[in-house]
C-alpha positions in Angstrom: 50.3 12.7 62.5 49.8 9.3 61.3 48.5 8.4 64.7 46.0 11.3 64.8 44.6 10.3 61.3 44.3 6.7 62.4 42.1 7.9 65.6 40.0 10.0 63.5 39.2 7.5 60.7 39.0 4.4 63.0 35.1 4.7 63.7 34.7 5.0 60.0 36.3 1.9 59.2 34.6 0.0 62.0 31.1 1.6 60.6 31.6 0.9 57.0 29.9 -2.5 55.9 31.6 -5.2 54.3 31.3 -5.6 50.6 29.3 -8.7 50.9 26.9 -7.3 53.5 25.9 -4.4 51.3 22.4 -5.1 50.1 21.0 -4.4 46.9 17.9 -3.2 45.7 15.1 -5.6 46.5 13.6 -7.4 43.3 10.2 -6.5 44.4 11.0 -2.8 44.4 12.6 -3.3 40.8 9.2 -5.0 39.8 7.3 -2.1 41.2 9.4 0.5 39.4 9.1 -1.2 36.0 5.3 -1.3 36.6 5.2 2.4 37.2 7.3 3.1 34.2 5.0 1.0 31.9 2.0 3.0 33.1 3.5 6.5 34.1 4.8 7.5 30.8 2.5 9.2 28.1 2.9 6.2 25.7 2.1 3.5 28.4 -1.0 5.5 29.5 -2.1 5.9 25.7 -1.5 2.4 25.1 -3.9 1.2 28.0 -6.6 3.9 27.0 -6.4 2.6 23.4 -6.9 -1.0 24.5 -10.0 -0.1 26.8 -11.5 2.0 24.0 -11.2 -0.6 21.3 -12.6 -3.0 24.0 -15.5 -0.8 24.8 -16.2 -0.2 21.1 -16.6 -3.8 19.9 -18.6 -4.7 23.2 -20.9 -1.6 22.5 -21.5 -2.7 18.9 -22.5 -6.1 20.1 -25.0 -4.8 22.7 -26.8 -2.4 20.1 -26.6 -4.5 16.8 -25.7 -8.1 18.0 -28.4 -10.8 18.2 -29.6 -11.9 21.7 -27.8 -15.4 21.2 -24.6 -13.6 20.9 -25.1 -11.5 24.1 -23.4 -14.0 26.4 -20.5 -13.5 28.8 -18.3 -16.0 26.7 -19.1 -14.0 23.6 -18.3 -10.5 25.1 -14.9 -11.9 26.4 -14.1 -13.3 22.9 -14.7 -9.9 21.3 -12.3 -8.3 23.8 -9.8 -10.9 22.9 -9.1 -9.8 19.4 -7.7 -6.2 20.3 -5.8 -7.7 23.2 -4.0 -10.2 20.8 -2.6 -7.4 18.7 -2.1 -4.7 21.6 -0.6 -7.0 24.6 2.5 -7.9 22.7 3.1 -4.1 22.1 2.7 -3.6 25.9 5.6 -6.0 26.4 7.6 -4.3 23.8 7.5 -1.0 25.4 8.6 -2.6 28.6 11.7 -4.3 27.2 12.7 -1.0 25.1 12.2 1.7 27.6 15.9 1.9 28.6 16.9 2.1 25.0 14.2 4.3 23.3 13.9 6.8 26.2 17.8 6.9 27.0 17.3 5.9 30.6 19.6 3.1 30.4 22.5 4.8 32.1 20.2 5.7 35.1 18.8 2.4 35.4 21.7 0.1 35.1 23.9 2.7 37.4 21.3 2.2 40.1 21.1 -1.5 39.4 24.4 -2.6 37.7 23.1 -6.3 37.5 21.3 -6.1 34.3 20.1 -9.7 34.8 17.8 -8.5 37.6 16.5 -5.6 35.4 15.7 -8.0 32.8 13.8 -10.4 35.1 11.9 -7.5 36.8 10.7 -6.3 33.3 9.6 -9.9 32.5 7.7 -9.9 35.7 6.2 -6.7 35.5 5.2 -7.1 32.0 3.2 -10.1 32.9 1.7 -8.6 35.9 0.5 -5.7 33.7 -0.7 -8.2 31.1 -2.5 -10.1 33.8 -4.3 -6.8 35.1 -5.3 -6.1 31.6 -6.8 -9.6 31.4 -8.6 -9.2 34.7 -10.1 -6.0 33.2 -11.3 -7.8 30.3 -13.3 -10.4 32.4 -14.7 -7.4 34.3 -15.7 -5.6 31.1 -17.3 -8.9 29.7 -19.2 -9.3 32.8 -20.3 -5.8 32.9 -21.5 -6.0 29.2 -23.5 -9.2 30.3 -25.1 -7.3 33.1 -26.2 -4.5 30.6 -27.5 -7.0 28.1 -29.7 -8.6 30.6 -30.8 -5.4 32.0 -31.3 -3.3 28.6 -32.0 -5.9 26.0 -33.8 -8.5 28.3 -31.8 -11.4 27.2 -31.2 -14.4 29.5 -28.0 -14.2 31.6 -25.5 -16.7 30.1 -22.4 -17.0 32.5 -21.5 -20.5 31.4 -17.6 -20.7 30.2 -15.8 -23.9 30.8 -12.8 -23.6 32.9 -10.3 -24.9 30.4 -11.6 -21.9 28.1 -11.0 -19.4 31.1 -7.5 -21.1 31.6 -6.6 -21.2 28.2 -7.6 -17.3 27.6 -5.5 -16.3 30.3 -2.4 -18.6 29.1 -2.7 -17.5 25.6 -2.9 -13.4 26.5 0.1 -14.3 28.7 2.0 -15.8 25.8 1.5 -12.8 23.7 2.7 -10.5 26.4 5.9 -12.4 26.6 6.2 -12.7 23.1 6.3 -8.9 22.9 8.8 -8.6 25.7 11.3 -11.2 23.4 11.0 -9.1 20.4 11.6 -5.9 22.3 14.7 -7.3 24.2 15.8 -8.7 20.7 15.6 -5.7 18.9 15.8 -2.8 21.5 14.1 -0.4 19.0 10.2 0.2 19.7 8.8 0.7 16.2 11.0 -2.2 14.8 10.1 -4.5 17.5 6.4 -3.6 17.1 6.4 -4.1 13.2 8.5 -7.5 13.6 6.1 -8.9 16.1 3.1 -8.2 14.1 4.3 -8.7 10.5 6.7 -11.8 10.8 4.1 -14.2 12.2 1.5 -12.8 9.6 3.9 -13.3 6.9 4.8 -16.9 8.1 1.0 -17.6 8.3 0.6 -16.5 4.7 3.6 -18.6 3.6 2.5 -21.6 5.2 -0.9 -21.6 3.6 0.6 -21.8 0.2 1.4 -25.6 0.2 0.2 -28.7 1.9 3.8 -29.4 3.1 4.3 -25.9 4.4 0.8 -25.9 6.0 1.8 -29.0 8.2 4.9 -27.1 9.2 2.7 -24.3 10.1 0.9 -26.3 12.6 3.9 -26.4 14.5 5.3 -23.0 14.1 2.4 -20.6 13.4 1.6 -18.8 16.7 -1.9 -17.9 15.8 -2.8 -21.5 15.0 -1.1 -23.0 18.1 -2.9 -20.9 20.8 -6.3 -21.5 19.0 -6.9 -24.7 20.7 -5.8 -23.3 23.8 -8.2 -20.5 23.9 -11.4 -22.8 22.7 -10.4 -25.1 25.6 -9.8 -28.2 23.5 -6.1 -28.5 24.0 -4.7 -32.1 24.1 -2.2 -34.3 23.1 0.0 -33.4 20.2 -1.2 -29.7 20.3 0.8 -29.1 23.5 3.9 -30.0 21.4 2.8 -27.5 18.7 2.4 -24.8 21.5 5.8 -25.5 22.9 7.6 -25.5 19.5 6.0 -22.3 18.2 6.8 -20.7 21.7 10.6 -22.0 21.3 10.8 -20.0 17.9 8.8 -17.0 18.6 9.6 -16.5 22.2 12.6 -18.6 23.4 14.9 -17.8 20.6 14.4 -14.0 20.7 14.4 -14.0 24.4 17.9 -15.6 24.4 19.2 -13.0 21.8 17.4 -10.1 23.6 19.1 -11.2 26.9 22.7 -11.3 25.5 22.1 -8.1 23.9 20.9 -6.4 27.2 23.6 -7.9 29.1 26.4 -7.1 26.8 25.3 -3.9 24.9 27.2 -0.7 25.8 24.8 1.9 27.7 25.2 5.4 26.0 
């Protein structure tokens, strides 16, 4: 009987791959899945719609009531940046908290038990989506400039220093990563959104109370540290300011969030 069983199962033993030979889910597929989760859900779609609607509104207002001097490519791009500064972190937060707010963590971490890869995929997907939104902002600003030339007869002004373009992209990406960090640290979407908006705002107010706190705010206030980046005047000590504020508002929450995601029990 034993010999018969050995013959019947021998081919199964030979065909079964060794444990080290089993290939996991490719990282690129994880990134694609995270991108789909960020755009396929109702909340994700509405967030993108809201960003597009607000950007369209501010651009339209400038087209109708703005002076000719303000209807330039740089001005239109600057107008679209204000809603993005607030809403792009929320995109990152929603990406970070999806498994915990929508209770899909059991499925996700069963299909990919290595949570560190999921964490990395969420960061990459969040940055890619943010870059896509930033690219859309450039396209919207370009279309608005063309409309201003065609409808209002203004002279086309496409001048924009490359440092301003690069700084705009980097600053918007920083806001996305900050949202991801707060999302991982708190794992509750509403709480993370309130914290990401309220805490830096409170710090900015407190830092303006006294001269001593104001000097500290130059190092820790994220709105102040990215301002030279977006204006294309970043130099010298300002890079240290940006690095310090990023360490406080991104690095620390990201470390806390990574620890929580890697160790928290999935229910």
